[in-house]
N, C-alpha and C positions, 0 to 999 in steps of 0.2 A: 044730702049726699051730693058730691060734686059731679058735674056733667061736662066739664070743660074738655076741649079737644087736646089729646096728647099725641105729639108727633114722635115717632120712633124711627131713628135713622140707623140703617144697617149697611155699612161698607162691605163689599163683597169682592174677593179676589181669589180665584182658583180654589173654591171650597165646595165643589160639587157633592162631596160626601156628607156635608153637614148643613148646607143652606136650607134644605127643605125642613129639617128638624127645627132650625132656628125660626124660620118664618111661621111654621105651624104653631110654635110655642107663643108667638105674638098673636096670631089669629085667634088662638084659643084662650086668650086672656078673659077673665071674668068681667073686667072693665072693657066696654065695647066701643066707646067713642074714641077711636084711634085712627090715625093715618100712618101707614107703614111705608117708609121711603127706602127702598133698596137701591143702593148705588153700586152698579157693576163697574169695577175699576179695571177694565181691560182684561177680564179673565180669558184664559186660553183653553179652559176646559168646558164643561157643560153647564157651568153656573148660570149663565144668562138664559139658556134654554129652559132650565128649571124654573127660574124666576118668571119668565114669560108664561109658562104653563100654569103656575100658581096664580098669576095675575088674572087669568081667564075666569077663575072661580072666586076670586076675592076682590071685590070692588074697592076696598080700603087700601090695597097694595098699589103703590106707584113704583115703576121700574125705570131708573135713569141709567143710561149706558154711555160710558166714556172710554177713551184710550187710557192706558195705565199711567197714573200720576202719583199714586201712593195714598196711604190712609187719610192723611190730612185733607188732601184734595177731595176725596170722596165724602168725608164728613162735611166739609164746607159747602159742597154742592147740595147735600141733603139739608143743611141748615137754611140755605137760600130758598129751598122749595117748601120748607115747613110752614104750616099755617096754624099750628096749635098754640095754645097758651102755655103749654108745658112741653118739654123735650127730654128724650131719653136716647142714649146711644147703646147699641148692642153690636158686638163683633159677630160677624156672620158664621163663625164656627161655634159660638156659644149659644146658650138657650136659656129660657126663663121659666121660673115657677109661674103657674097660671094666675096667681094672685098678686104678683109684684106691682103691677100698675095700680090696682085698686088700693093696696095697702100703702104704697108710697104717696099716692095722690091724696088720699083721705087724711093721712097724717100731716102732709105738707100744708094742706089747707086748714085743718083743725088747729095746728100749732103756729100757723102763719109763718112758715119757713120759706126761704128762698131756694134752698137745696136740701134734699133728703137722700141719705145714702143707706145702703143695707149691706148685710154680710153676704158672703158668697161661698160656694163650694168649688174646689178644684176638682174637675170631673175627668177621671181617667177611664172609667167604664161604668156601666150600670151598677156593678157590684163594688166599685172602688171610688169613693168620693171623700175628699179631705176638707175639713172646715178651713176657709181661707183666713179668717180673723179670729184668733182664739183669745184675744186680750180685751178688746173693747166691748162695753156693754151699752145697752140702749140709753141714749141721752137725746132728748128732744128740745133742749134749751142751750145750744152751744152758739158761740160767736165765731167770727172769721178766724180769730187767732187760734181757737181750739183746733180747727181743721188744718190750718197752716202748720201748726206744731206736728200734726200727724204726718205731714209730708216728710218729716225728718226720720221716720221709722226706717230701719234697714230694709224692710220688705217693700217699702214704697206702695203700700196697699191703697192709700187714699189718692194716689196720683191718677188712677185710671178714670177715663170718662164714663165707663160703664158702671152698672150697679148704683146709679144715681138718677134722680129725677130733678130737673132744673126748671125754674120759671124761665120762660123764653126770653123775658126782658133782660136777663143777665147776659145773654149772648149777643145783644145788640152791639154793633160796632166791634165785635170780636171774632176772630177766626183762628183756625188751627194753622201752624206754620207749615207751608207747603214745600219748603226747602229742607225740612227735617224728616229723616226716614227711620229714626229709632228714638223712642222716648218722647214722642210727640206730646203726650199728655202732660209731661213734666213742664212744658212751656206754657200751658194754659191753666192747669189746676190752681196755681197760686193766684192767678188773675181772677178766676171765678170765685174762689173763696174770699178774696179781698173785697170783691163787689157785693157779696152776700151780706145782709145784715144779721140774719139768723139762720142757723143750719142745724140739722139733726141726723141722728144715726139710729137705725133699727137693727138689733142683733138677731136677725132672722136670715137664714140662707135662702135668698130668693133669686139669686143669679147663679148660673152654672158656667164656670170658666173652664173651657175645654183644654185639657192637657193631652189629648189624643195626638199621637205622633210627636210629642214634645221632644223626645230624644233626637229625632231627626231634624226637626226644624230649629231648635233653640240651643243645640249643644255647642256649635262653633262660635268663636268670638267674632263679633261683627264690629268693624271699626267705627260704625256709626254710633256705637255706645259712648263714644267720647262726647256726644251731645248731652249725656247725663251730667257731665262736669259743667258744661255751659249753663244748663238749666239750674243746677245747684247754686251756681254763682248768681243767677237771676234771683233766686230765693233769698240769698244774702242781701242783695241790693234792695229788695222789697222790705226786708226786716230793718235794714239801716234807715230806710225812709219812714216806715210806719209802725214797726213792731220791735223797738229796741229791746224790750224785755226778753225776747227769744232770739236775739242776734247771736249769742254765743252758741245756741243749738244749731242755728243755720250755718255758722262757720264749721262746727264739728261735722255736720253732715257734708259740707263741701269738701273738707279735708278727707273724710272717710271715702267719699266717692272717688276722689283722685287716687287714693291709695289702692282701692279695689281695682280701678281700671289699670293701674300700673302693673298689677299682678298678671294681667293678660297681655299688655303691651310688650312686656319683656320677653314674650315667647316667640316673637317673630321680628326679624330685622326690618321688615316692611313698616313696622309701627314704632321703631326706635325714636324717630323725631318727636313723636307725641310724648314718649316716655321722658325724654330730656326736657321738654317743656314743663311737664308736671314736676319733674325732679327739681327744676329751678324754682318753681312756685312753692314747693314744700320747703326748700332751703330758705327761701326769703321769709317764710312764716314759721321758722323752726321754734322760736320761743312760744308763740301762740299755740302751736301744736302740742308741745310738751306740757303746757299748762291747761290744755283743753280737757274736755270730758271724754275724749277718745278712749277706747279700751286700751289696756296694756299691750295687747297683741298688735293693734293698729299703730300704736306709737312706735313699737319695735320695727314694724314694717316701714313706717315713715322714715325712721333713722337709717335703715338699711338702704332704702331708695335714695336718700340724700347722699349716702357714702359710695354707692356702688353703680357701675355701669349696668345696663339691662341684662347682658348675658350672665354676669356674675350674680345679680339679684335672682335671676331665674334659677340658677343652680342652688343657691342658698334656700330660696323659697321651696324648691322641690324637696330638699332634705328636711326642712321644717314640717312640710305636709305629711311626710312619711312617719314622723315621730308622734 
């Protein structure tokens, strides 16, 4: 049985309602050789006080406190302090099944993996949980390209840093981009998967991804979502260099991401400049797009974007959505 130290990094920002549940779910793991690194990223509520209270009772808990710099900054500070042979990331409003560390670590070592991922539940309330990944089955003999292909799924389930256990050596000389404030994981997932020699997936829901308050927090369009287009282009460049067999899938994902973002950019004059940038990119790649594996609906949207200014596309899109 493995006894190596596992570092669990928990970025925290204004989550006083959830942080104690999160930390307790880590403390109560059946695998005990843990260090818990909670990074308070300038919370303005009671988060830091709760962490300090929990720290008094739990010697494995370290609390780092900084001014607000964002999720990537918090994760990087946690990585710098981590002493474990393995590392896991948990968002501070999420929580864990008590066996997640034990199951992932034992499987990772038994199968000689560099990364092991598991399924998750989208948690709305104690009585309402939805399985996150309904398509993938357990596979403990995958390669880098298998995980990179999964990045192209519309749901982007495999982009997240959480619900995975990594060998710490993979994160050497790597950090999360501190100038990015949305889609941070999309800028690192492909790098980690590329560095890994062997990866695996367990189809067990061992991570609880909080959707509480989702309608308030995530309903508005955030202009930082344009980072998703930049990240998708990075994936294309990686495939051009190392994985040409899945390059067409990478391009399809890139075009699809642009088309999806344009559906939001057309709603507000403040974002029109981005719309016109992507309109030009789509027009420059018209033939590739029409010959790609994009869905029929996405191809229609792409052509409409190429032909229409944002205000007109918004009207047409609204009509199509009603039908």
